[in-house]
C-alpha positions as CSV (number, residue, x, y, z in Angstrom):
1,X,-41.6,135.3,14.6
2,X,-41.5,132.2,16.9
3,X,-42.0,128.6,15.6
4,X,-45.6,128.3,16.7
5,X,-46.6,131.4,14.9
6,X,-44.8,130.2,11.8
7,X,-46.9,126.8,12.1
8,X,-50.1,128.8,12.6
9,X,-49.3,130.9,9.4
10,X,-48.7,127.6,7.5
11,X,-51.9,126.2,8.6
12,X,-53.7,129.3,7.3
13,X,-52.1,129.1,4.1
14,X,-55.3,129.3,1.5
15,X,-54.2,126.0,-0.2
16,X,-54.1,124.1,3.0
17,X,-57.5,125.5,3.9
18,X,-58.9,124.2,0.6
19,X,-57.9,120.6,1.7
20,X,-59.3,121.2,5.3
21,X,-62.7,122.1,3.7
22,X,-62.8,119.3,1.3
23,X,-62.1,116.2,2.8
24,X,-63.2,112.7,1.3
25,X,-62.7,112.3,-2.2
26,X,-60.9,115.6,-3.2
27,X,-58.3,115.0,-0.3
28,X,-58.0,111.4,-0.9
29,X,-57.5,111.8,-5.0
30,X,-55.0,114.6,-4.3
31,X,-53.0,112.7,-1.8
32,X,-52.6,109.6,-4.1
33,X,-52.0,111.6,-7.3
34,X,-48.1,111.0,-6.9
35,X,-48.8,107.4,-7.3
36,X,-49.5,108.1,-11.0
37,X,-47.1,111.3,-11.2
38,X,-44.0,109.8,-10.0
39,X,-43.7,107.0,-12.5
40,X,-45.1,109.0,-15.3
41,X,-42.6,111.7,-14.8
42,X,-39.7,109.0,-14.5
43,X,-40.7,108.0,-18.0
44,X,-42.0,111.0,-19.9
45,X,-38.8,112.4,-20.8
46,X,-37.6,109.2,-22.5
47,X,-40.9,107.9,-23.9
48,X,-40.5,108.8,-27.3
49,X,-37.0,108.1,-27.5
50,X,-37.8,104.6,-26.2
51,X,-39.9,104.2,-29.4
52,X,-37.4,105.9,-31.7
53,X,-34.5,103.9,-30.4
54,X,-36.1,100.7,-31.3
55,X,-36.9,101.7,-34.8
56,X,-40.0,103.5,-34.7
57,X,-39.9,106.6,-37.0
58,X,-41.1,110.2,-36.7
59,X,-44.0,109.6,-39.0
60,X,-45.0,106.3,-37.1
61,X,-44.9,108.1,-33.9
62,X,-47.3,110.8,-35.2
63,X,-49.5,107.8,-36.6
64,X,-49.7,106.3,-33.3
65,X,-50.9,109.4,-31.9
66,X,-53.5,110.2,-34.4
67,X,-54.9,106.5,-34.3
68,X,-55.0,106.4,-30.5
69,X,-56.9,109.8,-30.6
70,X,-59.6,108.3,-32.7
71,X,-60.0,105.5,-30.2
72,X,-60.0,107.9,-27.3
73,X,-63.0,109.7,-29.0
74,X,-64.8,106.3,-28.8
75,X,-63.8,105.7,-25.2
76,X,-64.7,109.1,-24.2
77,X,-68.3,108.9,-25.2
78,X,-68.6,105.7,-23.4
79,X,-66.8,107.2,-20.4
80,X,-69.8,109.4,-19.6
81,X,-72.4,106.6,-19.8
82,X,-70.2,104.2,-17.7
83,X,-69.8,107.0,-15.1
84,X,-73.4,107.3,-14.8
85,X,-74.4,103.6,-15.0
86,X,-71.8,102.1,-12.8
87,X,-70.7,105.1,-10.7
88,X,-67.7,107.6,-10.6
89,X,-65.8,105.4,-8.3
90,X,-66.0,102.1,-10.0
91,X,-65.4,103.6,-13.5
92,X,-62.4,105.5,-12.2
93,X,-60.9,102.2,-10.9
94,X,-61.6,100.6,-14.2
95,X,-59.9,103.2,-16.0
96,X,-56.8,103.0,-13.9
97,X,-56.5,99.4,-14.3
98,X,-56.9,99.0,-17.9
99,X,-55.6,102.2,-19.0
100,X,-52.4,102.3,-17.0
101,X,-51.5,99.2,-15.1
102,X,-52.2,96.7,-18.2
103,X,-51.1,99.4,-20.8
104,X,-47.7,99.8,-19.0
105,X,-47.2,96.0,-18.9
106,X,-47.4,95.9,-22.5
107,X,-45.1,99.2,-22.8
108,X,-42.7,97.3,-20.8
109,X,-42.3,94.5,-23.4
110,X,-42.7,96.6,-26.6
111,X,-40.1,96.5,-29.2
112,X,-41.9,97.3,-32.5
113,X,-44.5,99.5,-34.1
114,X,-47.4,97.2,-33.5
115,X,-46.8,96.5,-29.8
116,X,-46.5,100.3,-29.2
117,X,-49.7,100.8,-30.9
118,X,-51.3,98.1,-28.7
119,X,-50.1,99.7,-25.7
120,X,-51.2,103.1,-26.5
121,X,-54.7,101.8,-27.5
122,X,-54.9,100.0,-24.0
123,X,-54.1,103.3,-22.8
124,X,-57.0,104.9,-24.2
125,X,-59.0,103.4,-21.3
126,X,-57.7,106.3,-19.5
127,X,-60.3,108.6,-21.2
128,X,-63.0,106.6,-19.4
129,X,-61.0,107.1,-16.2
130,X,-60.8,110.9,-16.9
131,X,-64.6,111.7,-17.0
132,X,-65.1,109.7,-13.8
133,X,-62.1,110.9,-12.2
134,X,-63.0,114.6,-12.6
135,X,-66.5,113.9,-11.3
136,X,-65.3,112.0,-8.3
137,X,-62.9,114.9,-7.5
138,X,-65.2,117.9,-7.7
139,X,-68.8,116.9,-7.5
140,X,-68.9,117.0,-3.5
141,X,-66.5,120.0,-3.3
142,X,-67.5,123.7,-2.8
143,X,-67.5,125.4,-6.3
144,X,-65.6,128.4,-5.0
145,X,-62.7,126.0,-4.1
146,X,-62.3,124.4,-7.6
147,X,-59.3,126.5,-8.8
148,X,-57.5,125.6,-5.3
149,X,-58.5,121.9,-5.9
150,X,-57.1,121.9,-9.4
151,X,-54.0,123.6,-8.2
152,X,-53.4,120.8,-5.6
153,X,-53.8,118.3,-8.5
154,X,-51.1,120.0,-10.4
155,X,-49.1,120.4,-7.2
156,X,-49.3,116.5,-6.7
157,X,-48.0,115.9,-10.2
158,X,-45.1,118.5,-9.8
159,X,-43.9,117.0,-6.5
160,X,-43.6,113.7,-8.4
161,X,-41.2,115.4,-11.1
162,X,-38.5,115.9,-8.5
163,X,-38.0,112.0,-8.7
164,X,-37.2,112.5,-12.4
165,X,-33.3,112.8,-12.0
166,X,-33.3,109.1,-10.9
167,X,-34.3,108.0,-14.5
168,X,-31.6,110.2,-15.9
169,X,-29.0,108.8,-13.6
170,X,-30.0,105.3,-14.4
171,X,-30.1,106.1,-18.2
172,X,-26.6,107.4,-17.8
173,X,-25.3,104.2,-16.0
174,X,-27.0,101.8,-18.1
175,X,-28.7,101.8,-21.7
176,X,-32.0,103.5,-22.0
177,X,-34.3,100.7,-23.2
178,X,-33.8,98.2,-20.3
179,X,-34.3,101.2,-17.7
180,X,-37.6,102.3,-19.3
181,X,-38.8,98.8,-19.4
182,X,-38.2,98.4,-15.7
183,X,-39.9,101.8,-15.1
184,X,-43.0,100.9,-17.1
185,X,-43.2,97.7,-14.9
186,X,-43.1,99.6,-11.7
187,X,-45.6,102.1,-13.2
188,X,-48.0,99.0,-13.5
189,X,-47.6,98.2,-9.8
190,X,-48.1,101.8,-8.6
191,X,-51.4,102.0,-10.5
192,X,-52.5,98.8,-9.0
193,X,-51.9,100.3,-5.6
194,X,-53.7,103.5,-6.7
195,X,-56.6,101.4,-7.8
196,X,-57.0,99.6,-4.3
197,X,-56.5,103.0,-2.4
198,X,-59.5,104.4,-4.5
199,X,-61.6,101.4,-3.6
200,X,-60.7,101.5,0.1
201,X,-61.0,105.4,0.9
202,X,-63.2,106.9,-1.8
203,X,-67.0,106.9,-1.9
204,X,-69.5,107.5,-4.7
205,X,-70.6,111.2,-4.9
206,X,-74.1,112.4,-4.3
207,X,-74.6,113.2,-7.8
208,X,-73.2,109.8,-9.0
209,X,-75.9,107.9,-6.8
210,X,-78.5,110.0,-8.3
211,X,-77.4,109.3,-11.8
212,X,-76.9,105.6,-11.0
213,X,-80.5,105.3,-10.1
214,X,-81.9,107.4,-12.8
215,X,-79.9,105.3,-15.4
216,X,-80.9,102.0,-13.8
217,X,-82.7,99.8,-16.4
218,X,-81.8,102.2,-19.3
219,X,-79.6,100.7,-22.1
220,X,-76.3,101.9,-23.0
221,X,-77.6,102.4,-26.6
222,X,-80.5,104.5,-25.4
223,X,-78.0,106.6,-23.4
224,X,-75.7,106.9,-26.3
225,X,-78.8,108.3,-28.3
226,X,-79.6,110.7,-25.8
227,X,-76.3,112.7,-26.7
228,X,-78.5,113.9,-29.5
229,X,-80.2,116.0,-27.2
230,X,-77.0,117.0,-25.3
231,X,-75.1,118.1,-28.4
232,X,-77.5,120.9,-29.5
233,X,-77.6,122.2,-25.9
234,X,-73.9,122.1,-25.8
235,X,-73.5,124.0,-29.2
236,X,-76.0,126.7,-27.9
237,X,-73.6,127.6,-25.0
238,X,-71.1,130.0,-26.2
239,X,-69.0,130.1,-23.0
240,X,-68.6,126.3,-23.2
241,X,-67.6,126.5,-26.8
242,X,-65.1,129.1,-26.1
243,X,-63.5,127.1,-23.3
244,X,-63.5,123.8,-25.4
245,X,-61.8,125.8,-28.1
246,X,-59.0,126.7,-25.8
247,X,-58.7,123.3,-24.4
248,X,-58.5,121.8,-27.8
249,X,-55.5,124.1,-28.6
250,X,-53.8,123.2,-25.1
251,X,-54.5,119.7,-26.0
252,X,-52.6,119.8,-29.3
253,X,-49.8,121.9,-28.0
254,X,-49.2,119.4,-25.2
255,X,-49.2,116.5,-27.6
256,X,-46.5,118.3,-29.6
257,X,-44.3,119.2,-26.5
258,X,-44.6,115.9,-24.8
259,X,-43.8,113.9,-27.9
260,X,-41.2,116.2,-29.9
261,X,-39.4,118.3,-27.3
262,X,-37.2,115.4,-26.4
263,X,-36.3,114.8,-30.0
264,X,-35.9,118.5,-30.8
265,X,-33.4,119.3,-28.1
266,X,-31.5,116.2,-28.6
267,X,-31.5,115.6,-32.4
268,X,-31.3,119.3,-33.6
269,X,-29.9,121.3,-30.7
270,X,-27.4,118.6,-29.9
271,X,-28.0,118.4,-26.0
272,X,-27.2,115.4,-24.1
273,X,-30.1,112.9,-23.3
274,X,-29.2,113.3,-19.7
275,X,-30.6,116.8,-19.7
276,X,-34.0,115.4,-20.3
277,X,-34.6,114.6,-16.8
278,X,-33.4,118.3,-15.7
279,X,-36.1,120.1,-17.6
280,X,-39.0,118.7,-16.0
281,X,-37.5,119.5,-12.6
282,X,-36.9,123.2,-13.6
283,X,-40.4,123.3,-14.9
284,X,-41.8,121.7,-11.6
285,X,-39.8,123.9,-9.2
286,X,-41.0,127.2,-11.0
287,X,-44.6,126.0,-11.1
288,X,-44.6,125.0,-7.2
289,X,-43.1,128.4,-6.2
290,X,-45.8,130.3,-8.4
291,X,-48.7,127.9,-7.1
292,X,-47.8,128.1,-3.6
293,X,-46.5,131.6,-3.2
294,X,-48.6,133.7,-5.8
295,X,-51.5,131.6,-7.1
296,X,-53.7,132.2,-4.0
297,X,-53.3,135.8,-4.0
298,X,-55.1,136.0,-7.3
299,X,-58.9,136.4,-7.2
300,X,-60.1,133.0,-7.7
301,X,-63.2,134.2,-9.6
302,X,-61.2,136.1,-12.2
303,X,-60.1,133.9,-15.4
304,X,-59.7,135.9,-18.5
305,X,-56.6,138.1,-17.6
306,X,-54.5,135.3,-16.0
307,X,-55.4,133.1,-19.0
308,X,-54.4,135.5,-21.5
309,X,-51.2,136.3,-19.9
310,X,-50.4,132.6,-19.5
311,X,-51.2,131.9,-23.2
312,X,-48.9,135.0,-24.2
313,X,-46.1,133.6,-22.3
314,X,-46.7,130.1,-23.9
315,X,-46.2,132.0,-27.2
316,X,-43.0,133.7,-26.1
317,X,-41.7,130.4,-24.8
318,X,-42.2,128.7,-28.2
319,X,-40.4,131.6,-30.0
320,X,-37.4,131.2,-27.6
321,X,-37.5,127.4,-28.4
322,X,-37.6,127.8,-32.2
323,X,-34.7,130.4,-32.3
324,X,-32.6,128.4,-30.0
325,X,-28.9,128.0,-31.3
326,X,-27.4,124.5,-31.1
327,X,-25.6,123.5,-28.0
328,X,-27.1,126.4,-26.1
329,X,-28.6,125.1,-22.8
330,X,-29.4,128.6,-21.6
331,X,-32.1,129.2,-24.3
332,X,-33.8,125.8,-23.6
333,X,-33.7,126.7,-19.9
334,X,-35.4,129.9,-20.6
335,X,-38.1,128.1,-22.7
336,X,-38.7,125.7,-19.7
337,X,-38.9,128.6,-17.2
338,X,-41.4,130.8,-19.0
339,X,-43.5,127.8,-20.0
340,X,-43.7,126.8,-16.6
341,X,-45.1,130.1,-15.5
342,X,-47.7,130.0,-18.3
343,X,-48.7,126.5,-17.2
344,X,-49.1,127.6,-13.6
345,X,-51.5,130.3,-14.7
346,X,-53.5,128.4,-17.5
347,X,-53.9,124.9,-16.3
348,X,-55.9,125.1,-13.1
349,X,-58.3,127.9,-14.4
350,X,-58.9,126.1,-17.7
351,X,-60.1,123.1,-15.9
352,X,-62.1,125.1,-13.4
353,X,-63.6,127.4,-16.0
354,X,-64.9,124.5,-17.8
355,X,-66.5,122.9,-14.9
356,X,-68.3,126.1,-13.8
357,X,-69.8,126.5,-17.2
358,X,-71.5,123.0,-17.5
359,X,-74.7,121.7,-16.0
360,X,-73.9,119.7,-12.7
361,X,-76.9,117.2,-13.4
362,X,-75.3,116.1,-16.8
363,X,-71.6,116.7,-15.7
364,X,-70.5,113.2,-16.7
365,X,-71.8,113.1,-20.3
366,X,-71.2,116.6,-20.8
367,X,-67.5,116.0,-19.7
368,X,-67.4,112.8,-21.8
369,X,-68.8,114.7,-24.9
370,X,-66.4,117.7,-24.4
371,X,-63.4,115.4,-24.1
372,X,-64.4,113.4,-27.0
373,X,-65.0,116.4,-29.0
374,X,-61.6,117.9,-27.9
375,X,-59.7,114.7,-28.7
376,X,-61.6,114.4,-32.2
377,X,-60.7,117.8,-33.3
378,X,-57.0,117.3,-32.1
379,X,-56.5,113.9,-33.7
380,X,-55.3,115.2,-37.1
381,X,-52.4,117.1,-35.3
382,X,-50.6,114.1,-34.1
383,X,-49.7,113.0,-37.5
384,X,-49.3,116.6,-38.9
385,X,-46.7,117.2,-36.1
386,X,-44.8,114.0,-37.1
387,X,-44.9,115.0,-40.5
388,X,-43.5,118.6,-39.7
389,X,-40.9,117.1,-37.6
390,X,-39.6,114.7,-40.2
391,X,-39.1,118.0,-42.5
392,X,-37.7,120.2,-39.6
393,X,-37.8,119.6,-36.1
394,X,-38.6,123.4,-35.5
395,X,-41.8,123.3,-37.4
396,X,-44.0,121.7,-34.6
397,X,-43.2,124.4,-32.2
398,X,-44.0,127.0,-35.1
399,X,-47.4,125.4,-35.1
400,X,-47.8,125.6,-31.3
401,X,-46.9,129.4,-31.5
402,X,-49.7,130.0,-34.0
403,X,-52.1,127.9,-32.0
404,X,-51.2,129.9,-28.7
405,X,-52.0,133.2,-30.7
406,X,-55.4,131.7,-31.6
407,X,-56.1,130.8,-28.0
408,X,-55.4,134.3,-26.9
409,X,-57.9,135.7,-29.4
410,X,-60.5,133.3,-28.1
411,X,-59.9,134.2,-24.5
412,X,-60.4,137.9,-25.2
413,X,-64.0,136.7,-25.9
414,X,-64.6,134.7,-22.7
415,X,-66.9,136.1,-20.0
416,X,-66.1,135.8,-16.2
417,X,-68.2,133.3,-14.2
418,X,-69.9,134.4,-11.1
419,X,-68.9,131.9,-8.4
420,X,-71.1,131.8,-5.5
421,X,-70.3,130.5,-1.9
422,X,-72.8,127.7,-2.1
423,X,-74.1,126.0,-5.2
424,X,-73.0,126.3,-8.9
425,X,-71.7,129.2,-10.7
426,X,-74.1,131.5,-12.8
427,X,-72.9,132.3,-16.4
428,X,-74.1,135.2,-18.6
429,X,-74.2,133.8,-22.1
């Protein structure tokens, strides 16, 4: 095969076709995702140790998680209202500025429990961003391309992970605290840049313009009261409830792995802190190979079987980690490898399935309501995971294993959405 033929084949790749067919907001937001992903992944392996090194205990770390999740519930409710009244674009920019730029500046100077708590509460503005950002990303996109778009979002974050060794090198050459402080400051700058690009190159969605006109002159309190009508409708939709149940479980397990994996492998398994930058790279490499080489070969409208397999792999990975012997890097690498395949299967489909099940006319407030419910139901688990870790650092991952098994049972009851070429999905309830 000559070079021109290879280029033609590359251009014909279904993932590239998704970007070609969905210009504007989806393409812009996918391309600027590394501005968040690169600094986030430079910091993420060391974030918990950064607190722990400065005297914040396991229980206090769990307490910060639980307190901020309560605040996130409040912010999530208002996220849907603000997305309707001020538009998806402006609300996304506001969430990026307060939830990341300002929060990262506080994290950069934090040296005690109260400053870390303040930074985490500022980061709760990100929940306002989440509702608006999802609407800005997909409302003008084709429904049949949602899995592909969410795959690109994941790829954008994964590519950024390959910068993670830089933080490991710096931590190895200098002490961890000053390195992480500088990284948080750089994170604040990149999020300012992301806010500006969103302002310059994104546009308000069609549905965003409609909702902005419909809510003009309607008070925030009145819109907040309208949740009383939305909640019963949401509770009647069994497909949404099942998807939310899985989302809650994945949210909790992500909290545990993000905040306690580093402590587990360094404090119990005795691995060097420098390895913490290696694990995200292996995870990203495996996910990228899977998403680029295999993901598009699966039927985009099929959700149940890939989700079930992914959750089974997550449960297997948890068992591998729980039974890992001390000073054995191989077991931890196997855990990362299996969990990466699971994430590649689960993450894009979970997000797409949720959007295909909700009413597009009320997408902002329904997304906000679902996010608030997810966080509210998850909030006790931050403190619980910290308490379990204080007794035995394996116990938080025993909890995740049990939750993955529960999610597998829920997935068995989910029905497949029927995605049409144009228009929204149709769901049999």
